[in-house]
C-alpha positions as CSV (number, residue, x, y, z in Angstrom):
1,M,11.2,-9.6,27.1
2,Q,14.8,-10.3,26.7
3,Q,14.9,-11.0,22.9
4,M,13.7,-9.4,19.8
5,G,12.4,-10.9,16.6
6,G,14.1,-10.7,13.3
7,I,13.3,-8.0,10.9
8,I,13.0,-9.0,7.1
9,H,10.4,-6.9,5.2
10,S,9.3,-4.4,7.7
11,D,11.7,-1.5,6.6
12,P,12.4,0.8,9.8
13,L,10.2,3.9,9.6
14,L,11.2,7.2,11.0
15,I,8.8,9.3,13.0
16,T,9.8,12.8,14.1
17,L,7.6,14.0,16.7
18,E,9.3,17.3,17.7
19,G,12.2,19.5,16.4
20,K,13.7,22.8,17.3
21,Y,14.6,25.4,14.7
22,D,16.8,28.5,14.4
23,S,14.4,31.4,15.1
24,T,16.8,33.5,12.8
25,T,17.5,31.3,9.9
26,G,14.7,28.8,10.2
27,A,17.0,26.0,9.8
28,I,16.0,22.6,11.6
29,L,18.7,22.0,14.3
30,A,20.2,18.4,14.7
31,N,20.8,16.6,17.9
32,T,24.6,17.1,19.1
33,A,26.5,16.2,22.1
34,D,25.9,19.7,23.6
35,A,22.0,19.7,22.7
36,P,20.9,16.1,22.6
37,N,17.1,17.1,22.9
38,N,17.0,19.3,19.6
39,R,14.8,16.4,17.9
40,K,12.6,13.8,19.1
41,D,13.0,11.0,16.5
42,Y,11.7,7.6,16.8
43,I,12.1,4.4,14.7
44,V,9.0,1.9,14.0
45,A,9.6,-1.7,12.8
46,G,7.9,-4.8,13.0
47,T,9.5,-8.2,13.7
48,L,9.0,-12.0,13.0
49,Q,8.1,-12.4,16.7
50,G,4.8,-10.5,16.1
51,L,5.6,-7.2,17.9
52,L,5.5,-3.7,16.4
53,H,8.3,-1.8,18.1
54,M,8.8,2.1,18.5
55,V,12.3,3.0,19.6
56,D,13.9,6.2,20.7
57,Q,16.3,7.0,18.0
58,S,18.8,9.0,20.2
59,T,18.8,6.4,23.1
60,G,17.9,3.1,21.5
61,K,15.5,2.5,24.3
62,E,12.0,1.1,23.4
63,A,9.2,3.5,23.9
64,F,6.4,0.8,23.3
65,A,5.8,-2.5,21.6
66,F,2.4,-3.2,20.1
67,L,1.3,-6.9,20.2
68,P,-1.9,-7.5,18.2
69,N,-4.6,-9.5,20.0
70,E,-5.1,-11.9,17.2
71,I,-1.4,-13.1,17.6
72,L,-1.9,-13.5,21.3
73,Q,-5.2,-15.6,20.6
74,D,-3.6,-17.7,17.9
75,T,-2.0,-20.9,19.5
76,A,0.5,-21.2,16.4
77,R,1.5,-17.5,15.9
78,R,2.0,-16.8,19.7
79,D,4.7,-19.4,19.9
80,A,7.1,-16.9,18.4
81,L,6.9,-15.1,21.7
82,L,8.4,-18.1,23.5
83,D,11.9,-17.9,25.0
84,V,14.8,-18.3,22.6
85,S,15.1,-22.1,23.7
86,N,11.6,-23.0,22.5
87,S,11.5,-26.0,20.2
88,Q,9.1,-24.5,17.8
89,V,11.8,-22.3,15.9
90,S,12.3,-23.3,12.4
91,T,14.4,-21.4,9.8
92,T,12.5,-22.9,7.0
93,Q,9.1,-22.2,8.1
94,P,9.3,-19.3,10.4
95,Y,6.4,-17.4,12.0
96,Y,6.1,-14.0,10.2
97,G,4.3,-12.0,13.0
98,M,4.5,-8.2,12.0
99,D,6.5,-8.3,8.8
100,A,5.1,-5.7,6.8
101,Q,6.1,-2.0,6.0
102,W,4.3,0.7,7.8
103,A,3.6,4.2,6.7
104,S,2.8,7.5,8.6
105,W,0.6,10.4,8.7
106,V,2.3,13.4,10.8
107,E,1.4,17.0,10.8
108,Y,3.0,19.8,12.7
109,K,2.2,23.0,14.4
110,L,4.7,25.6,15.4
111,N,5.6,26.6,18.9
112,T,7.0,30.1,18.4
113,T,7.7,30.5,22.0
114,S,10.0,27.5,22.3
115,S,11.1,27.7,18.6
116,K,9.9,24.1,18.0
117,F,7.7,22.3,15.5
118,E,5.5,19.8,17.3
119,A,3.4,17.0,16.0
120,S,-0.4,17.8,16.1
121,T,-1.1,14.4,14.5
122,A,1.1,11.3,14.3
123,N,-0.5,8.2,13.3
124,I,1.0,5.0,11.8
125,Y,-0.5,2.3,9.5
126,G,0.5,-1.0,8.5
127,G,-0.2,-4.8,8.0
128,M,1.4,-8.1,8.8
129,R,2.4,-9.4,5.4
130,M,2.7,-13.3,5.7
131,G,2.0,-12.9,9.4
132,G,-1.6,-12.2,8.7
133,S,-4.3,-10.2,6.9
134,S,-5.1,-7.4,9.2
135,Y,-4.2,-3.7,8.8
136,Y,-3.9,-1.5,12.0
137,G,-4.0,2.2,12.8
138,L,-2.2,3.5,15.9
139,N,-1.9,7.1,17.3
140,V,1.7,7.4,18.4
141,K,1.7,11.3,19.0
142,D,2.7,10.4,22.8
143,P,4.7,7.2,22.7
144,T,4.3,6.8,26.4
145,D,0.7,6.3,25.8
146,P,-0.2,5.2,22.3
147,K,-3.8,4.9,21.1
148,F,-5.4,2.1,19.0
149,L,-7.3,3.6,16.1
150,F,-8.8,0.6,14.1
151,Q,-8.1,-2.8,12.8
152,I,-9.3,-4.1,9.6
153,N,-9.7,-7.8,9.6
154,P,-10.4,-9.6,6.5
155,V,-10.5,-13.1,8.5
156,T,-13.8,-11.8,10.2
157,G,-14.7,-9.3,7.6
158,I,-15.2,-6.7,10.4
159,I,-13.5,-3.4,10.9
160,Y,-12.8,-2.8,14.7
161,I,-12.4,0.9,15.7
162,S,-11.4,2.6,18.9
163,T,-15.0,3.6,19.7
164,S,-16.1,-0.1,20.1
165,A,-19.8,0.8,20.4
166,A,-19.6,1.7,16.5
167,N,-18.3,-1.7,15.6
168,T,-20.6,-4.0,13.6
169,T,-20.9,-7.8,14.3
170,V,-21.9,-8.4,10.4
171,A,-19.1,-9.8,8.2
172,D,-18.4,-7.6,5.1
173,A,-17.8,-9.6,2.0
174,V,-15.8,-7.0,0.5
175,I,-13.3,-7.0,3.4
176,Q,-13.3,-10.8,3.4
177,A,-12.1,-10.8,-0.2
178,M,-8.9,-9.1,0.9
179,G,-5.7,-11.4,1.2
180,Q,-2.6,-11.2,3.5
181,S,-1.8,-7.6,4.2
182,W,1.4,-7.1,2.0
183,S,0.6,-3.6,0.6
184,K,2.4,-0.8,2.2
185,P,-0.3,1.8,2.9
186,T,-0.3,5.1,0.9
187,I,-1.7,8.0,2.9
188,A,-3.1,10.7,0.8
189,N,-6.1,13.1,0.4
190,I,-9.2,12.9,-1.6
191,R,-12.5,14.7,-2.0
192,F,-15.2,12.2,-1.2
193,N,-18.9,13.1,-0.6
194,N,-17.9,16.8,-0.9
195,K,-15.5,16.4,2.0
196,V,-11.7,16.4,1.9
197,K,-10.5,13.3,3.6
198,K,-7.3,11.7,4.6
199,V,-7.2,8.2,3.5
200,M,-5.2,5.0,3.6
201,I,-4.9,3.2,0.2
202,V,-3.8,-0.4,0.0
203,G,-3.9,-3.3,-2.4
204,G,-6.2,-6.1,-1.7
205,G,-3.3,-8.4,-0.6
206,Y,-1.6,-11.8,-1.2
207,D,-3.1,-15.0,-1.9
208,D,-0.8,-17.4,0.0
209,R,-1.5,-20.3,-2.5
210,Y,1.3,-18.6,-4.5
211,E,3.5,-20.3,-2.1
212,L,2.9,-23.7,-3.2
213,S,5.3,-25.5,-5.3
214,T,2.6,-26.7,-7.7
215,L,0.1,-23.7,-8.5
216,P,-3.4,-24.8,-8.7
217,T,-5.3,-23.9,-11.9
218,A,-7.8,-21.9,-9.9
219,L,-4.9,-19.6,-8.9
220,T,-3.2,-19.2,-12.1
221,S,-6.4,-19.0,-14.2
222,P,-8.7,-17.1,-12.0
223,T,-12.2,-15.9,-13.1
224,A,-14.3,-13.0,-12.2
225,T,-16.6,-15.0,-9.9
226,A,-13.5,-17.0,-8.5
227,P,-10.8,-14.4,-8.2
228,N,-7.5,-14.6,-6.1
229,K,-7.7,-13.5,-2.6
230,G,-6.6,-9.7,-2.6
231,A,-7.7,-9.1,-6.1
232,G,-8.4,-5.3,-6.0
233,V,-7.5,-2.0,-4.4
234,Y,-9.2,-0.3,-1.2
235,I,-9.6,3.2,0.0
236,F,-10.1,3.5,3.9
237,D,-10.7,6.6,6.2
238,A,-7.3,7.1,7.9
239,T,-9.0,8.3,11.0
240,T,-11.8,5.7,11.6
241,G,-10.7,2.7,9.3
242,A,-14.1,3.0,7.6
243,L,-14.1,1.5,4.0
244,L,-14.9,4.4,1.7
245,W,-14.4,3.0,-1.8
246,N,-12.9,-0.2,-3.5
247,A,-12.6,-2.0,-6.8
248,R,-12.5,-5.7,-7.1
249,A,-13.3,-8.6,-9.3
250,G,-17.0,-8.9,-10.8
251,E,-18.8,-10.9,-13.2
252,T,-19.7,-7.7,-15.1
253,N,-18.1,-4.3,-15.0
254,N,-20.0,-1.8,-12.7
255,V,-18.6,1.5,-12.0
256,S,-21.7,3.1,-10.5
257,S,-21.1,2.0,-6.9
258,V,-18.5,2.4,-4.1
259,D,-17.8,-1.4,-4.5
260,V,-16.7,-1.0,-8.1
261,K,-16.6,-4.3,-10.1
262,D,-14.1,-4.9,-13.0
263,T,-13.9,-8.2,-14.7
264,N,-10.1,-8.1,-15.3
265,L,-9.2,-7.6,-11.5
266,K,-8.7,-11.3,-10.8
267,Y,-5.2,-11.4,-9.4
268,S,-3.8,-10.4,-6.1
269,V,-2.5,-6.9,-5.7
270,V,0.4,-6.9,-3.3
271,S,2.4,-3.7,-3.9
272,Q,2.0,-0.2,-2.5
273,I,-0.4,1.9,-4.7
274,K,1.3,4.6,-6.6
275,T,-0.7,7.8,-6.5
276,F,-0.7,10.9,-8.6
277,D,-2.1,14.5,-8.2
278,R,-2.3,15.7,-11.9
279,D,-3.7,19.2,-11.1
280,A,-1.6,19.9,-8.0
281,D,-4.7,20.6,-5.7
282,G,-3.5,18.3,-2.9
283,L,-6.0,15.6,-3.9
284,I,-5.0,12.2,-5.5
285,D,-6.6,11.9,-9.0
286,N,-4.9,8.6,-10.2
287,L,-3.9,5.3,-8.8
288,Y,-1.3,2.8,-10.6
289,F,-0.6,-0.8,-9.6
290,G,0.3,-4.1,-11.1
291,D,-0.9,-7.5,-10.1
292,L,0.3,-11.1,-9.8
293,G,-1.3,-12.0,-13.1
294,G,0.8,-9.5,-15.0
295,Q,-1.6,-6.9,-15.5
296,V,-1.2,-3.0,-14.9
297,F,-4.0,-0.8,-13.9
298,R,-4.8,2.9,-13.6
299,V,-7.9,4.0,-11.4
300,D,-9.3,7.5,-12.1
301,L,-10.7,9.3,-9.0
302,N,-13.2,12.1,-9.6
303,N,-12.7,14.7,-6.9
304,A,-14.9,17.4,-8.2
305,Y,-17.6,18.9,-6.1
306,D,-21.0,17.5,-6.2
307,V,-19.8,14.0,-7.6
308,V,-21.9,11.4,-6.0
309,T,-19.9,8.7,-4.2
310,T,-21.0,6.0,-6.6
311,N,-19.4,7.9,-9.5
312,F,-16.1,8.6,-7.7
313,G,-13.9,6.0,-9.2
314,R,-13.3,3.7,-12.3
315,V,-10.8,1.2,-13.5
316,N,-8.7,1.1,-16.6
317,R,-6.4,-1.8,-17.4
318,L,-3.4,-0.1,-19.0
319,A,-1.5,-3.2,-20.0
320,N,-1.9,-7.2,-20.0
321,F,1.1,-9.3,-19.9
322,T,-0.8,-12.5,-18.6
323,S,0.3,-14.5,-21.5
324,E,4.1,-14.0,-20.4
325,N,3.1,-15.2,-16.7
326,Q,4.4,-12.1,-15.3
327,R,4.0,-11.0,-11.6
328,F,4.3,-7.6,-10.3
329,Y,5.3,-7.3,-6.6
330,E,6.5,-3.7,-6.5
331,M,4.8,-0.2,-7.0
332,P,5.4,1.3,-10.3
333,A,7.2,4.5,-10.8
334,L,5.7,7.4,-12.6
335,S,7.4,10.2,-14.5
336,I,6.0,13.1,-16.5
337,H,7.4,14.0,-19.9
338,D,6.8,16.5,-22.7
339,N,7.2,16.1,-26.3
340,N,6.4,19.2,-28.4
341,G,4.0,20.5,-25.9
342,K,2.2,17.1,-25.5
343,R,2.6,15.9,-21.9
344,F,2.4,12.2,-21.0
345,G,3.2,9.9,-18.3
346,V,5.8,6.9,-18.2
347,I,4.8,4.1,-16.1
348,S,7.9,1.9,-15.1
349,I,7.3,-1.4,-13.6
350,A,9.4,-4.5,-13.0
351,S,8.4,-8.3,-12.9
352,G,9.8,-11.1,-10.9
353,N,8.8,-14.2,-8.7
354,R,9.2,-13.6,-4.9
355,S,7.8,-17.0,-4.1
356,F,10.5,-18.8,-6.2
357,P,13.1,-16.4,-7.2
358,L,15.5,-18.9,-8.6
359,N,12.9,-20.6,-10.8
360,V,14.0,-20.5,-14.5
361,S,11.2,-22.3,-16.1
362,N,9.5,-19.1,-17.0
363,G,12.0,-17.2,-19.4
364,A,9.9,-14.1,-19.2
365,D,10.6,-13.4,-15.6
366,N,12.5,-10.2,-14.3
367,R,11.5,-8.0,-17.1
368,I,11.1,-4.1,-17.0
369,Y,8.5,-2.3,-18.7
370,A,7.9,1.3,-19.5
371,L,4.3,2.3,-20.6
372,Y,3.3,5.5,-22.0
373,D,0.1,6.9,-20.5
374,Y,-1.2,9.8,-22.8
375,D,-4.4,10.3,-20.6
376,I,-2.8,11.7,-17.8
377,A,-2.9,15.2,-18.7
378,S,-6.3,15.3,-20.5
379,S,-9.0,17.6,-19.2
380,N,-11.7,15.3,-20.3
381,L,-10.6,12.2,-19.1
382,F,-14.0,11.6,-17.2
383,N,-16.1,12.2,-20.6
384,S,-17.9,9.1,-21.7
385,T,-16.6,9.6,-25.3
386,F,-12.9,9.8,-24.2
387,T,-10.7,7.1,-25.7
388,K,-8.3,5.8,-23.1
389,T,-4.9,4.2,-23.4
390,S,-5.8,0.6,-22.6
391,D,-4.9,-3.1,-22.9
392,L,-1.3,-2.8,-24.1
393,T,0.6,-6.0,-24.7
394,E,4.2,-6.8,-25.4
395,A,3.3,-6.7,-29.2
396,S,2.4,-3.1,-28.4
397,L,6.0,-2.1,-27.2
398,L,9.5,-1.8,-28.4
399,N,12.2,-4.2,-27.2
400,W,15.1,-2.3,-25.5
401,A,17.6,-3.7,-27.7
402,D,15.9,-2.4,-30.8
403,I,15.6,1.3,-29.3
404,A,19.0,2.3,-30.7
405,K,17.7,1.6,-34.0
406,A,14.3,3.3,-33.7
407,N,13.2,6.7,-34.8
408,V,12.3,9.1,-31.9
409,T,8.9,9.2,-33.4
410,Q,8.4,5.5,-32.8
411,L,8.9,6.0,-29.1
412,T,6.2,8.7,-28.6
């Protein structure tokens, strides 16, 4: 093709497949005019056209382009592949194609003979944002021969994997509850069913009814039985795409399941999920995220040995700013602090309105919150009698303008 689609939300992703190092100092060597092959770096980005491109960073040449079959088979979305002169072009209603942020899982082995580190695993993962609902996994260790790993398709409710014989034809309602694939994958390790697994963690996705100029009551006031699309958080096997665990809306709270239900999880979760390893064992223990209803959640994961999968995780609502009509589109930040030997976490999160950023009818838009999580260092977090930090509201917080007048004890 003689043209390339625009890049809006798909931040370019750097993938390093190989690099030389100085055998004496161990320093990684950069590419230079005299040694242009010290590193093999590639850039991955998706475009509105519907293609995911992998480009050689040193030459600018395309290594490959991935075109999802679902775009090719869609009579509307495939119009973006037409010649630049096509009459379907619209600057107000563009096709969004592969417009999401992607993530990578790259591991290396040392080649001491050639003084190189070489990728032993190089997989990339991502969605489509407003271009669709699917998530894809690709093996790009050899850019001249990339391999398909899986597709998670909420439209059909089916996860398609590279070993087609293992695919099911039965739609899964848990997958169908997902929305547009906005959430950048977080790649991490967990212990699940007594096995350490590399996983892909994503928010449930976006409900495109938020794009309507007049929002329906069913969207802004969802119920546990009629939630937004994408109201939840999902953990998939990063190798096979298999769904391991999720939490989503339910009429009653139920944590004794790999399909956890929580009555508060009613709004779309579109951000990347923040993860935290609180005991430095390489396994993720906590997930943090906000939703488009102004709520902030922490999910606690139990990575202990012999924990049955139905007791693996539970949901805790840290804060509820629904009455202020807040929307949280971005991943929260987490920092750890110490006050007289008492350790606690600070979750910082900002609100806004991506659909209508110039809308001034809601005076509570564009706020920044800092929430104190005193549970994060507790050794008995999973004890049934433990009292968690939960359901904070604006009335529970101090206004920034008042902090200068507050005593330190009021802030902790």
